C-alpha positions as CSV (number, residue, x, y, z in Angstrom):
1,M,-17.2,-0.7,-0.3
2,E,-16.0,-1.8,-3.4
3,I,-12.2,-3.0,-4.6
4,R,-11.4,-4.0,-7.7
5,W,-8.2,-4.9,-8.4
6,F,-7.4,-5.6,-12.4
7,R,-4.7,-6.1,-15.3
8,H,-3.8,-3.0,-16.9
9,Q,-3.3,-3.8,-20.3
10,S,-6.8,-5.9,-20.3
11,S,-9.0,-4.3,-18.0
12,E,-10.0,-7.8,-16.5
13,T,-10.8,-8.5,-13.4
14,V,-8.2,-10.1,-11.2
15,H,-9.8,-10.2,-7.6
16,H,-13.1,-8.0,-7.1
17,Y,-14.4,-7.5,-3.6
18,R,-17.3,-5.7,-2.8
19,N,-19.8,-5.1,0.8
20,G,-17.4,-7.2,2.9
21,E,-17.5,-10.2,0.1
22,D,-15.1,-11.5,-2.6
23,Q,-16.8,-11.9,-5.6
24,Y,-15.6,-14.0,-8.0
25,V,-17.9,-14.2,-11.3
26,E,-15.9,-11.7,-13.4
27,Q,-12.6,-13.1,-12.2
28,L,-9.8,-14.0,-14.6
29,R,-10.0,-17.8,-15.3
30,E,-6.1,-17.9,-14.5
31,Y,-6.3,-16.1,-11.0
32,Q,-8.9,-18.3,-10.0
33,E,-8.2,-19.8,-6.6
34,R,-4.8,-17.7,-6.7
35,T,-5.9,-14.4,-5.1
36,E,-6.4,-13.5,-1.9
37,L,-7.6,-9.8,-0.8
38,V,-5.6,-8.9,2.6
39,K,-8.1,-8.1,4.7
40,A,-6.7,-7.5,8.0
41,G,-5.7,-4.1,6.5
42,L,-8.5,-3.1,5.3
43,S,-10.0,-0.5,7.8
44,Q,-6.0,1.2,7.5
45,G,-6.7,1.6,4.0
46,I,-4.1,-1.0,3.1
47,L,-5.7,-2.8,0.2
48,D,-3.0,-5.5,-0.1
49,L,-3.6,-8.0,-2.8
50,R,-1.9,-11.5,-2.6
51,I,-0.9,-14.0,-5.8
52,L,-0.7,-17.4,-4.8
53,D,1.5,-19.6,-7.1
54,L,2.9,-17.0,-9.0
55,R,3.4,-17.3,-12.5
56,P,5.9,-15.8,-15.2
57,S,2.7,-14.6,-17.0
58,D,1.5,-12.6,-13.7
59,D,4.5,-9.8,-14.2
60,G,3.0,-6.7,-15.2
61,Q,1.1,-3.6,-14.1
62,Y,-1.8,-4.0,-11.8
63,V,-4.7,-1.3,-11.6
64,C,-6.6,-1.2,-8.2
65,I,-9.6,0.9,-8.0
66,V,-11.9,1.8,-4.7
67,Q,-15.3,3.4,-4.5
68,N,-17.3,4.0,-1.2
69,A,-20.4,6.0,-1.4
70,G,-19.8,8.8,-4.3
71,S,-15.6,8.6,-3.5
72,Y,-13.5,6.9,-6.2
73,A,-9.5,6.5,-5.9
74,E,-7.2,4.5,-8.3
75,A,-3.8,3.5,-7.6
76,T,-1.6,1.7,-10.1
77,M,1.3,-1.0,-9.3
78,D,4.1,-3.1,-11.2
79,L,4.8,-6.6,-10.2
80,E,8.0,-8.0,-11.8
81,V,8.4,-11.7,-11.9
82,S,11.9,-12.6,-11.7
83,G,12.1,-15.9,-10.9
84,V,9.5,-19.2,-10.5
85,W,10.1,-21.5,-7.8
86,P,9.5,-25.1,-7.8
């Protein structure tokens, strides 16, 4: 199974998970060490991405693509950052 989260406007990788492991080679520099795929829900189809140390630049649309043995699914979500905490 492969799960890829990316920024909609740039199509660049925010987080990549493949064959049971996180893949960091293609990850955008500004997301390094700030993202985590919540694996507890994977078996139920829950593909939550946690972004740590949220920044105003994280605001925007994200796309999640899932590929598994010939099947493909895509979902889009909007993240609105309305404030930054110290």
